C-alpha positions as CSV (number, residue, x, y, z in Angstrom):
1,M,-18.5,94.4,40.0
2,T,-15.8,91.4,39.3
3,K,-18.4,88.7,41.1
4,A,-21.2,89.8,39.1
5,R,-19.4,89.6,35.9
6,N,-17.8,86.3,36.8
7,L,-21.3,84.9,37.4
8,V,-22.8,86.5,33.8
9,A,-19.9,84.6,31.8
10,M,-20.5,81.7,33.9
11,A,-24.3,81.5,33.2
12,A,-23.6,82.1,29.6
13,I,-20.8,78.9,29.6
14,V,-23.6,76.9,31.0
15,G,-26.2,78.1,28.8
16,V,-24.4,77.5,25.7
17,G,-23.7,74.0,26.9
18,L,-27.2,73.4,28.0
19,A,-28.5,74.7,24.6
20,A,-26.4,72.4,23.0
21,L,-28.0,69.3,24.8
22,P,-31.3,67.9,23.1
23,G,-34.9,68.4,24.7
24,N,-37.3,65.5,24.5
25,G,-36.2,64.5,21.0
26,E,-36.6,68.0,19.6
27,A,-32.9,68.1,18.1
28,A,-32.7,67.1,14.4
29,W,-29.6,65.2,15.7
30,W,-30.9,63.3,18.4
31,K,-32.4,60.5,17.1
32,F,-33.3,58.0,19.7
33,G,-35.8,59.5,21.5
34,P,-38.6,57.6,23.7
35,D,-40.8,57.6,20.6
36,Q,-38.3,57.3,18.1
37,P,-37.0,54.1,16.3
38,K,-33.6,52.3,17.0
39,S,-32.4,53.0,13.6
40,A,-33.9,55.6,11.6
41,P,-34.0,55.3,7.5
42,G,-30.9,57.4,6.1
43,D,-28.9,57.5,9.4
44,N,-26.0,55.2,7.7
45,G,-27.4,52.4,9.6
46,V,-26.5,53.8,13.2
47,T,-27.7,51.9,15.8
48,T,-28.2,52.5,19.3
49,A,-25.6,50.4,20.5
50,Q,-22.9,52.9,18.0
51,A,-24.6,56.0,19.3
52,Q,-24.1,55.8,22.8
53,P,-20.6,56.0,22.0
54,Q,-20.8,58.7,20.1
55,S,-23.3,60.5,22.9
56,A,-20.2,59.7,25.3
57,D,-17.6,61.4,23.1
58,R,-19.7,64.3,22.6
59,A,-20.5,64.7,26.3
60,N,-16.9,64.1,26.9
61,R,-15.9,66.8,24.4
62,M,-18.6,69.2,25.9
63,E,-17.1,68.3,29.3
64,N,-13.2,69.4,28.4
65,T,-14.7,72.7,26.5
66,L,-16.2,73.9,29.3
67,R,-13.2,72.9,31.8
68,N,-10.9,74.8,29.1
69,L,-13.5,77.5,28.7
70,M,-13.4,78.0,33.2
71,G,-10.0,77.7,33.0
72,Q,-9.5,80.8,30.8
73,V,-12.1,82.9,33.0
74,E,-10.0,82.2,36.1
75,E,-7.0,83.2,34.3
76,L,-8.7,86.6,33.3
77,T,-10.1,86.9,36.1
78,F,-6.5,86.8,37.6
79,Q,-5.4,89.0,35.4
80,V,-8.2,91.7,36.1
81,R,-7.6,91.8,39.4
82,Q,-3.8,92.4,38.9
83,L,-4.8,95.2,36.7
84,Q,-7.2,96.9,39.4
85,D,-4.3,96.4,41.9
86,Q,-1.7,98.0,39.9
87,L,-4.1,101.0,39.1
88,K,-5.1,101.4,42.7
89,R,-1.6,101.4,43.7
90,A,-0.9,104.0,40.8
91,Q,-3.7,106.5,41.7
92,E,-2.7,106.5,45.5
93,D,1.1,106.7,44.2
94,N,-0.4,109.8,42.4
95,E,-2.5,111.8,44.9
96,F,0.7,111.2,47.4
97,R,2.5,113.3,45.0
98,F,0.0,115.6,44.4
99,K,-0.4,116.2,48.0
100,D,3.2,116.5,48.4
101,L,3.7,119.3,45.3
102,E,0.7,121.0,47.0
103,G,2.5,121.0,50.5
104,A,5.3,122.6,48.5
105,A,3.9,125.5,47.0
């Protein structure tokens, strides 16, 4: 059950990251597709050479965000495991005590 939740969380994270990527020049902010001019009117004179570092910076930020989210998922998974173990021990302890009480009665 926990693995299924982890897979769903991972798929959601990757899906969000992929949804932010441009596809075939569809996104309005992605001005430099194969059939687009190198500098479009109203883009403040941003050229392809200037856009490449911006794209690399954006990719680095996305990678860092994904890395941070993966770390949070791992931490939460660890905490869930700890709580599951704690609950299991409490249940076993309660069962032992109930059996002891039933035997004494």
